[in-house]
C-alpha positions as CSV (number, residue, x, y, z in Angstrom):
1,X,0.0,0.0,0.0
2,X,3.0,2.3,0.6
3,X,1.2,4.3,3.3
4,X,1.1,3.0,6.9
5,X,-1.6,0.4,7.5
6,X,-3.7,1.4,10.5
7,X,-7.1,2.4,11.9
8,X,-8.4,5.4,13.8
9,X,-10.7,4.6,16.7
10,X,-12.7,6.8,19.2
11,X,-13.3,4.6,22.3
12,X,-15.7,6.9,24.0
13,X,-17.7,8.1,21.0
14,X,-21.4,8.9,21.6
15,X,-23.1,6.4,19.2
16,X,-26.8,6.6,18.5
17,X,-28.4,3.2,18.9
18,X,-25.5,1.7,20.8
19,X,-27.0,-1.2,22.9
20,X,-25.7,-2.0,26.4
21,X,-26.1,-5.6,27.6
22,X,-26.6,-6.1,31.3
23,X,-24.3,-9.1,31.5
24,X,-20.7,-10.1,31.0
25,X,-19.3,-11.0,27.6
26,X,-18.3,-14.5,26.4
27,X,-14.5,-15.0,26.0
28,X,-12.5,-17.3,23.8
29,X,-10.9,-19.9,26.1
30,X,-7.6,-19.6,24.2
31,X,-7.0,-15.9,23.2
32,X,-9.6,-14.2,25.4
33,X,-11.2,-12.4,22.4
34,X,-14.9,-11.8,22.8
35,X,-17.8,-13.3,20.9
36,X,-18.7,-11.1,17.9
37,X,-20.7,-11.2,14.6
38,X,-17.7,-12.5,12.7
39,X,-17.5,-15.8,14.7
40,X,-18.6,-18.9,13.0
41,X,-21.6,-20.5,14.9
42,X,-22.4,-24.2,14.7
43,X,-26.0,-24.4,15.7
44,X,-25.9,-28.2,15.8
45,X,-23.0,-28.7,18.1
46,X,-23.7,-25.4,19.9
47,X,-20.2,-24.1,19.5
48,X,-18.5,-21.0,18.1
49,X,-15.1,-20.6,16.4
50,X,-12.9,-17.6,17.3
51,X,-11.8,-15.7,14.1
52,X,-8.5,-14.7,15.7
53,X,-7.1,-18.1,16.9
54,X,-9.6,-20.5,15.3
55,X,-10.3,-22.1,18.7
56,X,-13.7,-23.9,19.0
57,X,-15.6,-22.8,22.1
58,X,-18.8,-24.2,23.6
59,X,-21.7,-21.7,24.0
60,X,-23.0,-21.2,27.5
61,X,-26.2,-23.2,28.3
62,X,-28.5,-20.2,28.2
63,X,-27.3,-19.3,24.7
64,X,-27.4,-22.9,23.5
65,X,-31.0,-23.4,24.6
66,X,-32.5,-20.1,23.2
67,X,-30.4,-19.3,20.2
68,X,-31.1,-20.2,16.6
69,X,-30.4,-18.9,13.1
70,X,-33.4,-16.6,13.3
71,X,-32.9,-15.7,17.0
72,X,-29.5,-14.3,17.8
73,X,-28.2,-12.5,20.9
74,X,-27.2,-8.9,20.4
75,X,-23.5,-9.5,20.2
76,X,-23.9,-11.8,17.2
77,X,-26.1,-9.4,15.1
78,X,-24.3,-8.2,12.0
79,X,-25.4,-4.6,12.6
80,X,-23.9,-4.5,16.2
81,X,-20.2,-4.7,15.5
82,X,-19.8,-2.2,18.4
83,X,-21.5,-3.2,21.6
84,X,-21.2,-2.4,25.4
85,X,-21.5,-4.6,28.5
86,X,-22.3,-3.6,32.0
87,X,-19.7,-5.4,34.1
88,X,-20.0,-6.4,37.8
89,X,-19.6,-3.4,40.1
90,X,-16.3,-2.9,41.8
91,X,-17.4,-0.4,44.5
92,X,-15.8,2.5,42.7
93,X,-16.2,5.9,44.3
94,X,-17.2,9.0,42.4
95,X,-14.4,10.8,40.4
96,X,-12.0,13.3,42.0
97,X,-11.1,16.8,40.8
98,X,-8.0,18.2,42.4
99,X,-7.4,21.9,41.7
100,X,-3.8,22.9,41.7
101,X,-3.6,26.7,41.4
102,X,-0.7,29.0,40.7
103,X,-0.8,32.2,42.8
104,X,2.5,33.7,41.5
105,X,0.7,35.9,39.0
106,X,-0.5,39.4,38.6
107,X,-3.6,40.4,40.5
108,X,-6.0,40.8,37.6
109,X,-5.1,37.4,36.3
110,X,-5.6,35.8,39.6
111,X,-9.0,37.4,40.1
112,X,-10.2,36.2,36.7
113,X,-9.0,32.7,37.5
114,X,-10.7,32.7,40.9
115,X,-14.0,33.7,39.4
116,X,-13.8,31.1,36.7
117,X,-13.0,28.3,39.2
118,X,-15.9,29.4,41.5
119,X,-18.3,29.2,38.5
120,X,-17.0,25.8,37.4
121,X,-17.6,24.3,40.8
122,X,-21.3,24.3,40.2
123,X,-20.7,22.1,37.1
124,X,-18.9,19.4,39.0
125,X,-21.2,16.6,40.1
126,X,-22.3,16.9,43.7
127,X,-20.9,13.5,44.6
128,X,-17.5,14.1,43.1
129,X,-14.6,14.7,45.4
130,X,-12.8,18.1,45.1
131,X,-9.6,19.5,46.7
132,X,-7.4,22.5,46.4
133,X,-3.7,23.2,46.4
134,X,-2.1,26.5,45.7
135,X,1.6,27.2,45.0
136,X,4.1,29.9,44.5
137,X,7.2,30.0,46.6
138,X,5.6,27.3,48.8
139,X,2.9,24.7,48.4
140,X,-0.3,25.1,50.4
141,X,-2.7,22.1,50.9
142,X,-6.1,23.3,52.2
143,X,-8.1,21.5,54.9
144,X,-11.6,21.7,53.6
145,X,-13.1,20.0,56.7
146,X,-12.0,22.9,59.0
147,X,-14.7,25.6,58.8
148,X,-13.7,28.0,61.6
149,X,-11.2,29.7,59.3
150,X,-9.0,29.0,56.3
151,X,-6.5,26.3,57.3
152,X,-3.7,24.9,55.2
153,X,-0.5,22.8,55.5
154,X,2.7,24.2,53.9
155,X,5.4,22.3,52.0
156,X,8.7,23.9,51.0
157,X,8.9,24.3,47.3
158,X,12.6,23.7,47.0
159,X,12.5,20.3,48.8
160,X,11.8,16.9,47.3
161,X,8.2,15.8,48.1
162,X,7.2,12.2,47.8
163,X,4.3,10.0,48.9
164,X,6.2,9.0,52.0
165,X,6.4,12.6,53.3
166,X,2.7,13.2,52.5
167,X,1.8,9.9,54.3
168,X,3.7,11.2,57.4
169,X,1.5,14.3,57.4
170,X,-1.7,12.3,57.1
171,X,-0.6,9.8,59.8
172,X,0.0,12.7,62.2
173,X,-3.8,13.3,62.3
174,X,-4.3,9.8,63.8
175,X,-1.1,9.1,65.6
176,X,0.2,5.5,65.8
177,X,-1.9,2.5,66.6
178,X,-1.1,0.0,69.3
179,X,1.0,-2.2,67.0
180,X,3.4,0.6,66.3
181,X,2.4,1.1,62.7
182,X,0.8,4.1,61.1
183,X,-2.9,4.5,61.6
184,X,-5.4,4.4,58.8
185,X,-4.9,7.5,56.6
186,X,-8.2,7.3,54.6
187,X,-10.0,9.5,57.1
188,X,-7.3,12.3,57.1
189,X,-7.3,12.3,53.3
190,X,-11.0,13.1,53.4
191,X,-10.2,16.3,55.1
192,X,-8.4,17.5,51.9
193,X,-10.6,15.8,49.3
194,X,-14.3,16.0,50.1
195,X,-17.6,15.6,48.1
196,X,-18.5,18.8,46.4
197,X,-21.9,18.9,48.2
198,X,-20.2,18.9,51.6
199,X,-17.4,21.5,51.0
200,X,-18.7,23.8,48.3
201,X,-19.2,26.7,50.6
202,X,-15.8,26.4,52.3
203,X,-14.0,25.9,49.0
204,X,-15.7,28.9,47.4
205,X,-14.8,31.0,50.5
206,X,-11.1,29.9,50.2
207,X,-11.0,30.7,46.5
208,X,-12.6,34.1,47.1
209,X,-9.9,34.9,49.7
210,X,-6.9,33.7,47.6
211,X,-4.1,36.3,47.4
212,X,-1.0,36.7,45.3
213,X,2.0,34.9,46.5
214,X,3.4,37.3,49.2
215,X,7.1,36.5,48.5
216,X,8.7,39.6,47.0
217,X,10.0,39.5,43.5
218,X,13.1,41.5,42.7
219,X,13.4,43.6,39.6
220,X,14.9,41.6,36.8
221,X,13.9,38.2,38.2
222,X,11.0,35.8,37.8
223,X,8.8,34.9,40.7
224,X,9.5,31.7,42.6
225,X,7.1,29.1,41.4
226,X,7.3,25.4,42.6
227,X,5.0,23.8,40.1
228,X,6.7,20.4,40.4
229,X,6.4,20.3,44.2
230,X,2.6,21.1,43.9
231,X,2.1,18.3,41.4
232,X,4.0,15.9,43.7
233,X,1.7,16.7,46.6
234,X,-1.4,16.3,44.5
235,X,-0.2,13.0,42.9
236,X,0.8,11.6,46.3
237,X,-2.6,12.3,47.9
238,X,-4.5,10.7,45.1
239,X,-2.0,7.8,45.2
240,X,-2.6,7.2,48.9
241,X,-6.4,7.6,49.0
242,X,-7.9,7.1,45.5
243,X,-5.8,4.5,43.8
244,X,-7.8,3.0,40.9
245,X,-10.5,5.6,41.1
246,X,-11.0,8.1,38.3
247,X,-9.4,11.4,39.2
248,X,-8.2,14.6,37.5
249,X,-5.3,16.8,38.7
250,X,-6.2,20.2,37.2
251,X,-3.1,22.4,37.0
252,X,-3.6,26.1,36.4
253,X,-0.2,27.7,35.7
254,X,0.8,31.2,34.6
255,X,4.5,30.8,34.2
256,X,7.4,28.4,34.3
257,X,8.6,26.4,37.3
258,X,11.6,28.3,38.7
259,X,12.4,26.4,41.9
260,X,12.6,22.8,43.1
261,X,11.8,19.6,41.1
262,X,10.5,20.3,37.6
263,X,12.4,23.5,37.3
264,X,12.7,24.6,33.6
265,X,14.4,28.0,34.0
266,X,16.2,30.0,36.7
267,X,14.6,33.1,38.3
268,X,17.0,35.5,36.4
269,X,15.2,37.1,33.5
270,X,18.5,37.4,31.6
271,X,18.3,33.6,31.2
272,X,15.8,32.9,28.4
273,X,13.8,29.8,28.1
274,X,15.2,27.1,25.8
275,X,14.5,27.1,22.1
276,X,14.2,24.2,19.6
277,X,17.9,24.8,18.7
278,X,18.9,24.6,22.4
279,X,17.1,21.3,22.9
280,X,18.4,19.8,19.6
281,X,22.0,20.8,20.5
282,X,21.5,19.7,24.1
283,X,22.5,23.1,25.5
284,X,19.3,23.6,27.5
285,X,20.6,23.3,31.1
286,X,17.3,22.3,32.8
287,X,15.6,20.4,30.1
288,X,16.7,16.8,30.6
289,X,16.2,16.8,34.4
290,X,12.8,18.5,34.2
291,X,11.7,16.1,31.4
292,X,12.5,13.1,33.5
293,X,10.8,14.5,36.6
294,X,7.5,15.1,34.8
295,X,7.7,11.8,33.1
296,X,8.0,10.2,36.5
297,X,4.9,12.1,37.8
298,X,3.0,11.0,34.6
299,X,3.9,7.3,35.2
300,X,2.6,7.5,38.8
301,X,-0.7,9.0,37.6
302,X,-1.1,6.3,34.9
303,X,-0.4,3.6,37.4
304,X,-3.2,4.8,39.7
305,X,-5.6,5.7,36.9
306,X,-5.5,9.4,37.2
307,X,-5.4,12.3,34.7
308,X,-3.5,15.6,34.6
309,X,-5.2,18.5,32.8
310,X,-3.0,21.6,32.1
311,X,-4.4,25.1,31.7
312,X,-1.5,27.3,30.8
313,X,-2.0,31.0,30.4
314,X,1.1,33.0,29.8
315,X,2.6,35.5,27.3
316,X,5.8,33.5,27.4
317,X,6.6,29.8,27.5
318,X,6.2,27.9,30.7
319,X,7.7,24.5,30.0
320,X,5.0,22.6,28.1
321,X,7.7,20.7,26.2
322,X,9.0,19.3,29.5
323,X,5.5,18.8,30.9
324,X,4.0,17.2,27.9
325,X,4.1,13.7,29.5
326,X,1.5,14.8,32.0
327,X,-1.2,15.1,29.4
328,X,0.1,12.9,26.6
329,X,0.2,9.7,28.7
330,X,-2.8,10.3,30.9
331,X,-5.3,11.6,28.3
332,X,-5.6,15.0,29.9
333,X,-6.5,18.2,28.1
334,X,-4.0,21.0,27.3
335,X,-5.3,24.5,27.0
336,X,-2.8,27.3,26.3
337,X,-3.5,31.0,25.9
338,X,-2.2,34.4,26.6
339,X,-4.3,35.2,29.7
340,X,-6.8,33.9,32.3
341,X,-8.4,37.3,32.3
342,X,-11.9,37.5,30.8
343,X,-12.9,39.4,27.7
344,X,-11.8,38.6,24.1
345,X,-8.4,37.3,25.1
346,X,-9.7,35.2,28.0
347,X,-12.5,33.5,26.2
348,X,-10.3,30.6,25.2
349,X,-9.6,29.6,28.9
350,X,-13.0,30.3,30.4
351,X,-15.0,28.6,27.6
352,X,-12.6,25.6,27.5
353,X,-12.9,25.2,31.3
354,X,-16.7,25.3,31.1
355,X,-16.8,22.8,28.2
356,X,-14.7,20.3,30.2
357,X,-17.7,19.9,32.6
358,X,-20.4,19.9,30.0
359,X,-22.9,17.0,30.4
360,X,-24.3,14.8,27.7
361,X,-28.0,14.0,27.0
362,X,-28.0,11.5,29.8
363,X,-26.8,14.1,32.3
364,X,-23.3,12.6,32.7
365,X,-19.9,14.2,32.0
366,X,-18.5,13.6,28.6
367,X,-15.5,11.7,29.9
368,X,-14.5,8.2,31.0
369,X,-12.0,7.2,33.6
370,X,-9.3,4.5,34.1
371,X,-9.6,2.8,30.7
372,X,-7.8,-0.3,29.6
373,X,-7.7,-0.8,25.8
374,X,-6.8,-4.2,24.3
375,X,-6.3,-5.1,20.6
376,X,-6.9,-8.6,19.2
377,X,-5.8,-9.4,15.6
378,X,-6.0,-12.3,13.2
379,X,-2.7,-14.0,12.1
380,X,-2.4,-11.9,8.9
381,X,-1.4,-8.7,10.8
382,X,0.4,-7.7,14.0
383,X,0.1,-4.6,16.1
384,X,3.0,-2.1,15.8
385,X,1.7,0.4,18.3
386,X,-0.6,3.2,19.1
387,X,-0.3,7.0,18.7
388,X,-2.5,8.8,21.1
389,X,-2.9,9.7,24.8
390,X,-2.1,6.3,26.1
391,X,0.6,4.4,28.1
392,X,1.9,0.9,27.5
393,X,0.7,-1.9,29.7
394,X,3.5,-4.1,28.4
395,X,1.3,-7.0,27.3
396,X,3.3,-9.1,24.9
397,X,2.1,-11.9,22.6
398,X,2.2,-13.3,19.1
399,X,0.0,-10.4,17.9
400,X,2.7,-7.8,18.8
401,X,5.1,-6.7,16.1
402,X,8.8,-6.2,16.5
403,X,8.3,-2.9,14.6
404,X,7.3,-0.2,17.1
405,X,5.3,2.9,16.1
406,X,4.3,5.3,18.9
407,X,3.6,3.4,22.1
408,X,4.6,-0.1,20.8
409,X,5.8,-3.5,22.1
410,X,2.4,-4.2,23.5
411,X,-1.2,-5.0,22.5
412,X,-2.8,-3.3,25.6
413,X,-2.7,0.3,26.7
414,X,-3.9,2.4,29.7
415,X,-5.9,5.5,29.0
416,X,-6.5,7.2,32.4
417,X,-8.9,9.7,30.8
418,X,-11.1,9.5,27.6
419,X,-13.2,12.3,26.3
420,X,-15.9,11.9,23.7
421,X,-13.5,13.1,21.0
422,X,-10.3,11.2,22.0
423,X,-9.3,9.2,18.9
424,X,-6.5,6.7,18.9
425,X,-4.4,5.6,15.9
426,X,-3.4,1.9,15.8
427,X,-0.7,0.8,13.3
428,X,-0.3,-2.7,11.9
429,X,2.3,-4.8,10.1
430,X,1.3,-7.3,7.4
431,X,3.1,-10.5,8.3
432,X,1.5,-13.1,6.0
433,X,2.9,-12.4,2.5
434,X,1.9,-15.7,0.9
435,X,-0.6,-15.5,-2.1
436,X,-4.0,-14.8,-0.7
437,X,-7.3,-16.3,-1.7
438,X,-10.0,-14.1,-3.1
439,X,-12.6,-13.0,-0.6
440,X,-10.4,-13.7,2.4
441,X,-10.6,-11.4,5.4
442,X,-8.5,-10.3,8.3
443,X,-10.0,-9.3,11.7
444,X,-9.3,-6.9,14.5
445,X,-11.1,-6.4,17.8
446,X,-10.7,-3.4,20.2
447,X,-11.9,-4.0,23.8
448,X,-12.1,-0.9,26.1
449,X,-12.9,-1.3,29.8
450,X,-13.6,1.9,31.6
451,X,-15.4,3.6,34.5
452,X,-18.5,5.4,33.3
453,X,-19.2,8.8,34.8
454,X,-22.2,7.3,36.6
455,X,-19.8,4.9,38.4
456,X,-20.6,1.8,36.4
457,X,-17.8,-0.4,35.1
458,X,-18.4,-1.0,31.4
459,X,-16.7,-2.7,28.5
460,X,-17.1,-1.6,24.9
461,X,-16.2,-4.1,22.2
462,X,-15.7,-3.1,18.5
463,X,-15.0,-5.9,15.9
464,X,-14.0,-5.2,12.3
465,X,-13.3,-7.3,9.3
466,X,-11.5,-6.1,6.1
467,X,-11.0,-7.9,2.8
468,X,-7.4,-8.9,2.0
469,X,-6.1,-8.0,-1.5
470,X,-3.0,-8.7,-3.5
471,X,-1.4,-5.6,-5.0
472,X,-0.5,-7.6,-8.1
473,X,-3.8,-9.3,-8.8
474,X,-6.4,-7.1,-7.0
475,X,-5.1,-3.6,-7.4
476,X,-8.6,-2.2,-8.3
477,X,-10.2,-3.8,-5.2
478,X,-7.6,-2.3,-3.0
479,X,-8.0,1.1,-4.6
480,X,-11.8,1.1,-4.0
481,X,-11.1,0.4,-0.3
482,X,-8.7,3.2,0.2
483,X,-9.8,5.8,2.8
484,X,-7.7,8.9,1.9
485,X,-8.9,11.0,4.9
486,X,-8.0,8.3,7.4
487,X,-4.7,7.7,5.5
488,X,-3.9,11.4,5.7
489,X,-4.4,11.5,9.4
490,X,-2.5,8.3,10.1
491,X,0.4,9.6,8.0
492,X,0.3,13.0,9.8
493,X,0.4,11.4,13.2
494,X,3.2,9.1,12.1
495,X,5.5,11.8,10.8
496,X,4.7,14.2,13.7
497,X,5.7,11.4,16.1
498,X,8.9,10.8,14.3
499,X,9.6,14.5,14.2
500,X,10.2,14.5,17.9
501,X,13.3,12.5,17.6
502,X,14.4,12.7,14.0
503,X,15.6,15.4,11.6
504,X,12.9,17.1,9.6
505,X,14.8,16.6,6.3
506,X,14.8,12.8,6.7
507,X,11.1,12.7,7.5
508,X,10.3,14.9,4.5
509,X,12.4,12.6,2.3
510,X,10.4,9.6,3.5
511,X,7.1,11.4,3.0
512,X,8.0,12.3,-0.6
513,X,9.1,8.7,-1.4
514,X,5.9,7.3,0.1
515,X,3.8,9.6,-1.9
516,X,5.6,8.9,-5.2
517,X,5.3,5.1,-4.6
518,X,1.6,5.4,-3.9
519,X,0.9,7.5,-7.0
520,X,3.1,5.2,-9.1
521,X,1.2,2.1,-7.9
522,X,-2.4,3.4,-8.0
523,X,-2.3,6.1,-10.6
524,X,-3.5,5.7,-14.2
525,X,-0.9,6.9,-16.7
526,X,1.2,6.1,-19.8
527,X,4.8,5.3,-19.0
528,X,7.0,8.5,-19.1
529,X,4.1,10.7,-20.0
530,X,3.3,13.0,-17.1
531,X,0.4,14.7,-18.9
532,X,-1.5,11.3,-18.9
533,X,-1.3,10.9,-15.1
534,X,-4.5,10.8,-13.1
535,X,-5.8,9.5,-9.8
536,X,-9.1,7.9,-9.0
537,X,-11.6,9.7,-6.7
538,X,-10.4,7.6,-3.7
539,X,-6.9,9.0,-4.0
540,X,-7.5,12.4,-5.6
541,X,-7.0,14.7,-2.6
542,X,-4.4,12.7,-0.7
543,X,-1.5,14.4,-2.4
544,X,-3.1,17.7,-1.6
545,X,-3.2,16.8,2.1
546,X,0.5,15.8,1.9
547,X,1.4,19.1,0.4
548,X,-0.2,21.0,3.3
549,X,1.3,18.6,5.8
550,X,4.8,19.3,4.5
551,X,4.2,23.0,5.1
552,X,2.4,22.6,8.4
553,X,3.5,23.5,12.0
554,X,3.8,19.8,12.8
555,X,7.0,19.5,10.7
556,X,8.2,23.0,10.3
557,X,9.1,24.4,13.7
558,X,10.6,27.6,12.5
559,X,8.9,30.6,14.1
560,X,7.3,28.3,16.7
561,X,8.5,27.9,20.3
562,X,8.9,24.4,21.8
563,X,5.7,25.0,23.8
564,X,3.7,25.9,20.7
565,X,5.0,22.8,18.8
566,X,4.1,20.6,21.8
567,X,0.5,21.9,21.7
568,X,0.2,21.4,17.9
569,X,1.5,17.8,18.0
570,X,-0.5,16.9,21.2
571,X,-3.8,17.9,19.6
572,X,-3.0,16.1,16.3
573,X,-2.3,12.9,18.2
574,X,-5.7,12.8,20.0
575,X,-8.4,14.6,18.0
576,X,-11.0,13.1,15.7
577,X,-10.4,12.5,12.0
578,X,-12.4,15.6,11.0
579,X,-10.5,17.9,13.4
580,X,-7.1,16.5,12.4
581,X,-7.9,17.1,8.7
582,X,-8.7,20.8,9.5
583,X,-5.3,21.0,11.3
584,X,-3.6,19.6,8.2
585,X,-5.5,21.5,5.6
586,X,-7.6,24.4,7.0
587,X,-11.0,25.2,5.5
588,X,-11.7,28.6,3.9
589,X,-15.2,30.1,3.4
590,X,-15.9,33.2,1.3
591,X,-18.7,35.7,2.0
592,X,-19.6,38.4,-0.6
593,X,-22.6,40.4,-1.9
594,X,-22.5,38.5,-5.1
595,X,-23.8,35.2,-3.7
596,X,-24.3,33.0,-0.6
597,X,-21.4,31.8,1.5
598,X,-19.3,29.1,-0.1
599,X,-16.1,27.2,0.4
600,X,-13.2,28.4,-1.8
601,X,-9.7,27.2,-2.6
602,X,-7.1,27.6,0.2
603,X,-5.2,29.8,-2.2
604,X,-4.1,33.4,-2.3
605,X,-6.2,33.9,-5.5
606,X,-9.2,33.6,-3.2
607,X,-8.4,36.9,-1.6
608,X,-10.4,39.9,-2.7
609,X,-11.1,43.4,-1.4
610,X,-14.8,42.9,-1.7
611,X,-14.9,39.6,0.3
612,X,-14.9,38.4,3.9
613,X,-12.9,35.1,4.4
614,X,-13.3,32.8,7.4
615,X,-10.3,30.5,7.9
616,X,-10.6,27.5,10.3
617,X,-7.2,26.2,11.2
618,X,-8.5,24.4,14.3
619,X,-6.1,26.1,16.7
620,X,-7.3,29.5,15.6
621,X,-10.1,30.9,13.5
622,X,-9.3,34.0,11.4
623,X,-12.1,36.3,10.3
624,X,-10.5,38.4,7.5
625,X,-12.3,41.4,6.0
626,X,-11.3,42.8,2.6
627,X,-10.3,46.5,2.5
628,X,-13.4,47.6,0.6
629,X,-15.9,46.0,3.1
630,X,-13.7,47.1,6.0
631,X,-14.1,50.7,4.7
632,X,-17.9,50.3,4.5
633,X,-17.9,49.0,8.1
634,X,-15.7,51.8,9.4
635,X,-18.0,54.4,7.7
636,X,-21.0,52.8,9.3
637,X,-22.8,51.7,6.2
638,X,-24.2,48.6,7.9
639,X,-26.1,50.9,10.3
640,X,-27.8,52.9,7.6
641,X,-31.2,52.3,6.1
642,X,-31.1,50.6,2.8
643,X,-27.8,48.8,3.5
644,X,-29.3,45.8,5.2
645,X,-27.3,43.5,2.8
646,X,-24.0,44.9,4.1
647,X,-25.2,44.4,7.7
648,X,-26.1,40.8,6.9
649,X,-22.7,40.3,5.1
650,X,-20.9,41.3,8.3
651,X,-23.1,39.2,10.6
652,X,-23.1,35.9,8.7
653,X,-19.5,35.0,9.2
654,X,-19.7,35.8,13.0
655,X,-22.7,33.4,13.3
656,X,-20.9,30.7,11.4
657,X,-17.8,31.3,13.7
658,X,-19.9,30.7,16.8
659,X,-21.2,27.4,15.3
660,X,-17.6,26.3,14.5
661,X,-16.5,26.7,18.1
662,X,-19.6,25.4,19.8
663,X,-18.6,21.7,19.9
664,X,-14.8,22.2,19.8
665,X,-12.5,21.5,22.7
666,X,-10.2,23.2,23.5
667,X,-11.9,26.4,22.2
668,X,-9.8,28.0,19.4
669,X,-8.4,31.5,19.5
670,X,-10.5,33.9,17.4
671,X,-8.5,36.5,15.3
672,X,-10.5,39.3,13.6
673,X,-8.4,41.3,11.2
674,X,-8.6,43.4,8.0
675,X,-6.7,43.2,4.8
676,X,-3.1,44.5,5.0
677,X,-3.2,44.5,8.8
678,X,-0.5,42.7,10.8
679,X,-2.7,39.8,12.0
680,X,-3.7,39.0,8.4
681,X,-0.5,36.9,8.4
682,X,-2.5,34.2,10.2
683,X,-4.5,33.8,7.0
684,X,-1.7,34.4,4.5
685,X,0.6,31.8,6.1
686,X,-1.9,29.0,5.4
687,X,-2.7,29.9,1.8
688,X,-1.2,28.1,-1.2
689,X,1.2,30.6,-2.8
690,X,0.1,30.3,-6.4
691,X,0.8,34.0,-6.9
692,X,4.3,35.0,-5.7
693,X,7.0,37.5,-6.7
694,X,8.5,34.7,-8.9
695,X,5.3,34.3,-10.9
696,X,4.7,38.0,-11.5
697,X,8.0,39.1,-13.0
698,X,6.2,39.9,-16.3
699,X,3.9,42.4,-14.5
700,X,0.8,40.2,-14.9
701,X,-0.1,40.5,-11.2
702,X,-3.1,42.7,-10.3
703,X,-3.9,43.7,-6.7
704,X,-7.7,43.2,-7.3
705,X,-7.2,39.6,-8.2
706,X,-5.2,38.3,-5.3
707,X,-2.7,39.0,-2.6
708,X,0.9,38.7,-3.6
709,X,2.9,36.4,-1.3
710,X,6.7,36.8,-1.1
711,X,8.0,33.2,-0.7
712,X,10.3,30.7,-2.2
713,X,7.9,27.8,-1.5
714,X,6.5,26.0,-4.5
715,X,2.7,26.1,-5.1
716,X,0.4,23.2,-5.0
717,X,0.2,23.1,-8.8
718,X,4.0,22.9,-9.2
719,X,4.1,20.2,-6.5
720,X,1.5,18.1,-8.3
721,X,3.3,18.5,-11.6
722,X,6.6,17.3,-10.2
723,X,4.8,14.4,-8.4
724,X,3.2,13.3,-11.7
725,X,6.5,13.4,-13.5
726,X,8.3,11.3,-10.8
727,X,5.4,8.8,-10.6
728,X,5.2,8.0,-14.3
729,X,9.0,7.6,-14.4
730,X,9.0,5.2,-11.5
731,X,11.5,7.4,-9.6
732,X,11.6,6.9,-5.8
C-alpha cells in the first residue's frame, strides 16, 4: 500500500443506537477475544469458532437453549459490530477533581482565574470529590473540613516531596496505633478531598480569599514558582487515598517552574527559556532533568488511573515541552492561551474550562476514567503500536510486532482519561505475505474497559473485518477500499511522532518517497508521459493533504516555540479525524454580496477586497475582511437604512464562527483582522502561494485579483506537476 496500515478509533464516542447488555461477555478460552458477529456459529454442536485463533468454544447453556439462526443475541447481530457490556460493580467511588492553582501571577489574572473556578464548581457533580492546592514560593494544601477559618498545610517548594512525606503528614492526624504502625490514613485524606456537596461553601470562600504569593520578586527576576512540588503533593494524595478511582489533577499555571523539582528556567530574566535549537544541541541546562521528573509524575498518575489537565495561560513559554508527558500519557486536556483574564483574550480559557464539565444527553460528564484498551488481531497482521494519549501496559504476545510505532511493544494500553472526541491511531504490520485467496478477510477487535461517569464499570467491544487483497492481482479492489482521509491523518500522526526524535529533512524525504510510490502504484498513466497521469476519486485529494502537511507546523518548527510545537502535536495525536484534517488543511469560506457563503480554494487567489474570508485552522479561526468591506464598516454603512445587505454580510461569518467553536474542545483562538493589517499573516501563512514574486515578473499581477505572497515555497500546482513526473517515471 506504501502508506502505513492502520485504523483510527474513538473509544468513548457517543453512538446513536448503541446497545448496552446487562451481563458479562463471552470470552474465547484460548486468546480471550470476545464473541462477535464474525464468529462462525455451529447451531448443531452449539459451538462458536474464534476468528482470531480458530479455537472452537462451547456456547453457555443459556445461549445454546435459546439461540437459533433466526434468533441471535445482540453480540452476534451483524449490525452490532460495536456493543457495550455492564460489568459487575467494583465499588468504585465518584471521580476526584484536584485543583492545583498558581498564585504567583498578577492580581487581575488571579482574580479572573478565581471567578472562573468558582463558577466551574457548580458544574462538577455533587458526589464528586474536590480538593485545592495553591503554589508559588511554597505549596499550600487546604483543609476543607476545618470551617472555623482558612487552614492549610505548607510544604517547602525547594524540597523533594514524595508519597512518604505526605503519608507522614496524614498519619500525624491519627497518631500511631497499638501495633506501632501508622494508623489508617483514609479519614485524614477526606479532610483535603471531600464531596463537592459537603465542602462547596468552604471551598468557594477559600477561592474568594486567595491572594497573590506574598514572597517579594526582585526587579529583573521571575517569581519563585514550585510547580513540580505542587504536582508531587497532589499526585501523592490521590495515590494514597484514591488508587484505581477516576481522578483529575487540574493544574492552572501562569509561568514556568523556577524552583525545586521540575524547574525549567532560573529566576533571572536574563536567562531565556530554551528554544528548539537549544534542545536539539543539548544546550538547555534544565531540560533533561525536568523532562525526567514530569515523566515520573505521569507514570505515577497512569499507574493509579489518574489524569492531569493543564491550563497554561502566559505570554511567554512555561515549559510545556517538558510537561507534555503529564497530558500525553494520561489523556488530559491541554489549554494554552495568553491570559486567564476575561474578555476577548480570556474566552479561550473560560470557555474551555466550562466545556470540560459539560454534560451529555443522559446528564453525565463527557468523559471516561481509568480505561484499559486491548487489541486482538488475526494472524495476517500484527500490532506495531498506538499513537494517542495512552501508556503501555507491556502485554506481549504473538500479535505484537517487532516494529514499534508510537507506544509499541504491547497490545494493551492504559488511558486514564477519555473524552468523547479522543481518537487513537493503531498501526499494523502485514506478516502473512503468501498468495491470498479471493474474498479472504482479516479481523481486529478493540476492547475498552472503563469507568463510566455514573460509576458503572463498562466494556465496549468493537470488531471489524476487512478484505485482503494482493497488489499484483487485485489492485482495483484495494483502490476502492482506500480511505484517503484516514490515511492522511495516520500519515500525519506518524510523521509528527517521528519529528520529535528525527531530523525534519529525513522525514520529508520519507514522506515524498511514500507519496511517489503510492501514486506510481495506484495512478493511471502512460509510462514516461506526465500529462497522462490521473488518480481515482479515492486518491485524488491525498497528495493535496500531503502538500499541506509538508508546510504545516507539525513538521516546520521555524517561528514556533517548543511549547507551541508541543500543543500542535498533542492535539494532532488525540483529536477526531475531521478535526485532524482541519489542522492539516484548513477550511476557507468566502462571504460576498454576489452570492451565498461558499467554500473556496485555500489559495491566495481567493483573496479579494470585496470579500470576507473565514479560515478555520483548528487552533485559531481567522475572520478576515477585505479592505473595501472594512471601509464600508468603518464608515457605518451597515447601520444605515437601505444597507441591510451589508449588515447581513458582516453578521453571517460571525454566526458561522460561533457554530464552529460550539462543539470544539479546546476552544480555538479567534482572530479578527482586516486586509493588510499585521494579523492578516494568520490567513496568508496557510494559503497556497500560487501568486508570488516569482510568478509575477512579467507584471501580470493585479492587486484586485489576489494577494501577492513573497515566498520561495512552491505552489500546489507545481508540487503536483513534479509528483506526476516522478510517478510516471517510477522514480523513488
